[in-house]
TORKEVO-182189 format. One record per residue (C-alpha): x, y, z. Coordinates in Angstrom, 3 decimals. Example, Ala and Ser with C-alpha at 12.3 -4.5 7.8 and 13.67 -1.06 7.14 Angstrom:
BEGIN
          x          y          z
     12.300     -4.500      7.800
     13.670     -1.060      7.140
This chain:
BEGIN
          x          y          z
    -31.122      9.675      2.511
    -28.716      9.118      5.373
    -26.878     12.016      7.000
    -23.855      9.911      7.945
    -22.081      6.785      6.764
    -22.591      5.271     10.208
    -26.371      5.563      9.792
    -26.169      3.959      6.352
    -24.165      0.964      7.614
    -26.494      0.467     10.563
    -29.541      0.524      8.295
    -27.930     -2.083      6.048
    -27.266     -4.370      9.023
    -30.852     -3.943     10.227
    -32.099     -4.816      6.746
    -29.706     -7.656      5.829
    -28.341     -8.923      9.134
    -24.711     -9.024     10.337
    -22.037     -8.247      7.739
    -18.429     -9.442      7.609
    -15.835     -7.084      9.015
    -14.367     -6.946      5.509
    -17.623     -5.462      4.207
    -17.734     -3.012      7.119
    -14.140     -1.890      6.472
    -14.837     -1.554      2.764
    -17.723      0.845      3.391
    -15.918      2.768      6.128
    -12.961      3.467      3.838
    -14.297      3.477      0.289
    -17.989      4.356      0.209
    -18.450      7.131     -2.383
    -18.316     10.650     -0.892
    -18.543      9.453      2.712
    -15.826      6.793      3.092
    -12.508      7.826      4.618
    -10.589      7.872      1.330
    -13.344      9.735     -0.533
    -14.025     12.688      1.755
    -12.755     16.206      1.180
    -10.857     16.169      4.464
     -7.081     15.840      4.084
     -5.864     12.537      5.629
     -2.138     13.082      5.011
      0.608     15.220      6.513
      0.674     17.450      9.617
     -3.001     18.407      9.320
     -4.105     14.845      8.642
     -3.861     11.486     10.369
     -0.497     10.061      9.310
      2.582     10.490      7.121
      3.805      8.366      4.237
      7.453      8.169      3.184
      6.944     10.702      0.404
      5.867     13.351      2.921
      9.218     13.302      4.679
     11.406     14.493      1.806
     11.461     14.437     -2.032
     14.664     12.393     -1.828
     12.380      9.354     -1.429
     11.104     10.012     -4.950
     14.590     10.812     -6.246
     15.884      7.496     -4.959
     12.929      5.649     -6.424
     13.842      7.329     -9.699
     17.255      5.624     -9.583
     15.495      2.259     -9.435
     12.964      3.076    -12.141
     15.761      4.249    -14.430
     17.559      0.916    -14.045
     14.305     -0.929    -14.763
     13.838      0.914    -18.032
     17.426      0.136    -18.994
     17.023     -3.571    -18.205
     13.892     -3.625    -20.363
     15.879     -2.399    -23.375
     14.799      1.271    -23.183
     11.252      0.769    -24.541
      9.938      3.733    -26.543
      6.652      3.947    -24.628
      7.501      3.580    -20.948
      4.618      4.131    -18.538
      4.802      4.782    -14.805
      1.615      4.097    -12.843
      1.186      5.195     -9.233
     -1.813      3.931     -7.296
     -3.245      6.012     -4.461
     -0.544      8.711     -4.419
     -1.893     10.722     -1.493
     -0.872     14.361     -1.850
      1.503     13.474     -4.690
      4.843     13.925     -2.941
      6.354     10.678     -4.220
      5.260     11.601     -7.747
      6.788     15.063     -7.349
     10.191     13.706     -6.309
     10.164     10.931     -8.892
      9.173     13.227    -11.764
     11.718     15.832    -10.706
     14.498     13.237    -10.779
     13.525     11.675    -14.098
     12.779     14.903    -15.965
     15.230     17.396    -14.499
     18.189     15.156    -13.646
     17.941     12.393    -16.249
     16.219     14.469    -18.944
     13.489     11.894    -19.573
     11.025     13.036    -22.224
      9.311     10.045    -23.826
      7.305      8.562    -20.980
      3.985      9.060    -19.240
      2.913      9.055    -15.589
     -0.545      7.738    -14.759
     -2.042      8.484    -11.350
     -4.862      6.249    -10.137
     -6.963      8.317     -7.725
    -10.686      7.912     -7.057
    -11.108     10.932     -4.795
    -11.755     14.093     -6.864
    -10.746     16.308     -3.932
     -7.320     14.648     -3.801
     -6.943     14.951     -7.582
     -7.258     18.726     -7.272
     -4.547     18.856     -4.600
     -2.294     16.617     -6.695
     -2.804     18.830     -9.749
     -1.744     21.876     -7.768
      1.396     20.212     -6.415
      2.398     18.642     -9.733
      1.476     21.507    -12.068
      5.094     21.795    -13.204
      4.945     18.287    -14.712
      1.325     18.317    -15.816
      2.170     17.536    -19.468
      3.492     14.112    -18.431
      0.581     13.139    -16.160
     -2.780     11.506    -16.740
     -5.358     10.876    -13.999
     -7.816      7.984    -13.922
    -10.252      7.062    -11.158
    -10.233      3.285    -11.482
     -7.403      0.813    -12.006
     -9.630     -1.314    -14.230
     -9.784      1.448    -16.845
     -6.111      0.982    -17.713
     -5.027     -0.707    -20.931
     -1.976     -2.948    -21.223
      1.269     -1.031    -20.665
      5.032     -1.486    -20.621
      6.606      0.061    -17.568
      6.377      0.094    -13.793
      3.504      0.155    -11.291
      4.136      1.720     -7.866
      1.977      0.830     -4.880
      3.067      2.833     -1.823
      1.022      2.060      1.308
     -1.947      0.755     -0.651
     -2.158     -2.945      0.232
     -2.384     -2.226      3.989
     -5.594     -0.264      3.344
     -7.397     -3.021      1.445
    -10.367     -4.406      3.426
     -9.495     -7.502      5.456
    -11.386    -10.411      6.937
    -11.131    -10.759     10.710
    -10.956    -14.331     11.990
    -10.800    -15.768     15.495
    -10.136    -19.273     16.810
    -13.007    -20.296     19.029
    -13.729    -23.680     20.596
    -11.871    -25.832     18.141
    -12.162    -23.964     14.845
    -11.696    -20.620     13.178
    -14.733    -18.369     12.954
    -15.166    -15.106     11.094
    -15.923    -11.807     12.817
    -19.226    -10.259     11.728
    -20.461     -6.768     12.584
    -23.932     -6.670     14.118
    -26.058     -4.238     16.132
    -27.065     -4.357     19.777
    -29.208     -1.569     21.193
    -28.286      0.628     18.253
    -24.533      0.210     18.639
    -22.042     -1.805     16.605
    -21.082     -5.125     18.140
    -19.145     -8.166     16.974
    -20.366    -11.702     16.616
    -18.599    -14.837     15.431
    -19.962    -16.844     12.537
    -18.886    -19.331      9.858
    -16.063    -18.471      7.474
    -17.550    -16.641      4.508
    -15.492    -18.321      1.793
    -13.507    -21.426      0.906
    -10.493    -19.167      0.213
    -10.371    -18.252      3.897
    -10.207    -21.919      4.889
     -7.375    -22.534      2.424
     -5.472    -19.441      3.581
     -5.673    -20.494      7.240
     -4.288    -23.878      6.287
     -1.567    -22.571      3.980
     -0.154    -20.112      6.512
     -0.481    -22.292      9.605
     -2.374    -19.745     11.680
     -2.155    -20.876     15.332
     -5.058    -22.840     16.777
     -5.121    -21.030     20.107
     -8.355    -20.182     21.888
     -9.150    -16.505     21.318
     -6.391    -16.005     18.711
     -7.510    -13.202     16.397
     -5.914    -11.971     13.198
     -6.553    -10.626      9.696
     -6.687    -12.183      6.246
     -6.284     -9.896      3.235
     -7.760    -11.757      0.261
     -8.256     -8.510     -1.656
     -4.475     -8.324     -2.048
     -4.559    -11.300     -4.403
     -7.230     -9.707     -6.596
     -5.231     -6.471     -6.542
     -2.073     -8.284     -7.661
     -3.975    -10.070    -10.434
     -5.254     -6.709    -11.705
     -1.705     -5.339    -11.809
     -0.504     -8.452    -13.651
     -3.217     -8.008    -16.271
     -2.305     -4.337    -16.809
      1.357     -5.092    -17.532
      2.414     -6.529    -20.854
      5.953     -6.247    -19.500
      7.297     -4.477    -16.461
      7.733     -4.243    -12.737
      5.532     -3.889     -9.675
      7.002     -2.027     -6.690
      5.159     -2.556     -3.408
      6.139     -0.429     -0.403
      4.232     -1.104      2.794
      4.519     -2.120      6.409
      4.268     -5.819      6.998
      5.867     -9.139      7.861
      6.625    -12.578      6.599
      3.809    -15.052      7.308
      5.881    -16.606     10.094
      6.268    -13.226     11.816
      2.694    -12.140     11.134
      1.064    -15.283     12.484
      3.357    -15.919     15.417
      1.742    -17.224     18.573
      2.681    -14.003     20.381
      0.782    -11.767     17.934
     -2.545    -13.053     19.198
     -4.568     -9.882     18.526
     -3.478     -9.300     14.947
     -2.282     -5.987     13.538
     -5.488     -4.048     12.888
     -5.117     -0.385     13.839
     -6.912      2.907     13.269
     -5.282      6.301     12.740
     -6.748      9.688     13.520
     -4.869     12.971     14.027
     -1.546     11.107     14.232
     -2.854      8.993     17.098
     -3.250      5.239     17.036
     -6.621      3.865     18.048
     -7.904      0.304     18.242
    -11.662      0.802     17.855
    -12.793      0.693     14.198
    -16.427      1.296     15.184
    -16.039      4.976     16.071
    -15.552      8.021     13.818
    -16.849      6.054     10.819
    -15.406      7.572      7.645
    -13.195      9.895      9.698
    -10.383      7.525     10.672
     -8.105      5.222      8.729
     -8.263      1.463      9.284
     -5.237     -0.619      8.318
     -3.655     -4.036      8.744
     -0.079     -5.121      8.058
      0.793     -6.912      4.823
      1.624    -10.612      4.618
      4.529    -10.407      2.169
      4.816    -14.203      2.028
      1.315    -14.315      0.544
      2.261    -11.633     -2.014
      5.249    -13.766     -3.000
      3.167    -16.937     -3.296
      0.322    -15.344     -5.236
      2.804    -13.679     -7.605
      4.322    -17.042     -8.466
      0.887    -18.577     -9.038
     -0.227    -15.912    -11.521
      3.079    -15.715    -13.408
      5.047    -12.889    -11.814
      8.710    -13.336    -10.949
      9.690    -12.222     -7.453
     12.889    -10.195     -7.748
     13.532     -8.973     -4.220
     12.303     -8.050     -0.748
     14.011     -6.012      1.981
     13.445     -3.189      4.506
     12.882      0.243      2.993
     15.968      1.724      4.654
     18.242     -0.932      3.162
     16.596     -0.460     -0.233
     17.235      3.300     -0.234
     20.857      2.919      0.875
     21.434      0.345     -1.869
     20.137      2.857     -4.404
     22.575      5.530     -3.262
     20.529      7.809     -1.036
     23.770      8.818      0.707
     25.257      9.946     -2.623
     22.170     12.046     -3.320
     22.458     13.611      0.128
     26.120     14.449     -0.441
     25.250     16.107     -3.770
     22.651     18.291     -2.066
     25.051     19.233      0.734
     27.605     20.366     -1.817
     24.969     22.618     -3.366
     23.892     24.150     -0.058
     24.753     23.681      3.614
     21.109     24.472      4.404
     20.379     20.897      3.348
     21.659     19.881      6.801
     18.241     20.904      8.128
     16.674     18.147      6.036
     18.805     15.334      7.439
     16.473     14.654     10.374
     13.522     14.135      8.010
     15.564     11.788      5.852
     16.540      9.724      8.877
     12.871      8.818      9.163
     13.113      7.158      5.748
     16.115      5.070      6.834
     15.105      4.299     10.412
     11.586      4.100     11.838
      9.758      3.778      8.527
     12.995      2.397      7.128
     12.608     -0.614      9.417
      8.829     -1.038      9.566
      8.249     -0.593      5.827
      9.355     -3.240      3.367
      9.910     -3.103     -0.381
      8.985     -5.949     -2.711
      9.556     -5.917     -6.472
      8.051     -8.343     -8.956
      8.502     -8.646    -12.719
      6.366     -9.758    -15.633
      8.153    -10.560    -18.870
     10.575    -12.881    -20.637
     13.843    -11.177    -19.731
     16.252    -12.919    -17.378
     16.296    -10.331    -14.582
     17.894    -11.759    -11.469
     18.284     -8.719     -9.218
     18.072     -4.924     -9.046
     20.161     -2.134     -7.527
     17.751     -1.763     -4.619
     18.674     -5.238     -3.377
     22.448     -5.072     -3.776
     23.066     -4.747     -0.034
     20.424     -7.183      1.101
     17.747     -9.342     -0.437
     15.569    -11.118      2.108
     13.300    -12.861     -0.385
     14.468    -16.239      0.904
     13.307    -15.314      4.420
      9.692    -15.340      3.278
């Protein structure tokens, strides 16, 4: 039995030889009980390592509720409408969204499914969402879901999927493997581990520049396929930080986007604090668009989060709160973080599965940058 996850990974490398960075990242983040997302320690909020949009103010969930309400209307008000949120963190987005739908719109005939594999986080979510507990069901694995009609929300999930690291070296792309040297983690370059990597490099014209290093997130395609299979009809909302392929794989971004987060500080070394720091990479939204089309999803829209929230009437919601109480002025600074900062870095993409002719949504009325991908 190994005392730490670091010891376990090192023993595996000693036994099997170097492993791909994707495998290393997978264990560091998702290994049962010891991976970053499965420990009891709280990763979110002021005591954790980073914030998500839902932490800033419940108005993020309220505004998302405006969009979800329109979706249900466009789908003909189905009797059994299901909302699924994957990896909800503390549950702040769910809290705001449920508050808006139940208390403002008087929704009654729907269910909210939370996909959360960490039992410690489930307990915290239950405490926060106790008011709406009759509407909520928890499951620990996306694959346990049956076919549903509704909407799936993925807020800062794709960036945390394990990625392959690749580097151009002496005329071709190699993959980064994690090895050991004198008991410490070290990197070594080896052959690409799959044909899919070769095709991806070709499809997205990754620069052939000596030393150019970047990430490839193939898990995102599998993730999208799983969501497609869950929906009989409905929408997928993806909120995350990322770029178009052209921006992501520009010649200037020669070291990729891989970052680690610990105690609200950005670090660049994934081989320290194993299981105690987050490891992320930006999302290639062009790939999400392309893969969606290949599996049968219709891409509806793509734009910065700030633009999306303004299109949905976040200013109207703010005005309503100000009329109720002038104390709401204290919340304005938090909300600015949703419109600027995160409002610029985070993007929103919505895709649809079904036979209805849905051309656009309220969230893209001001700006739809789908064509820029």
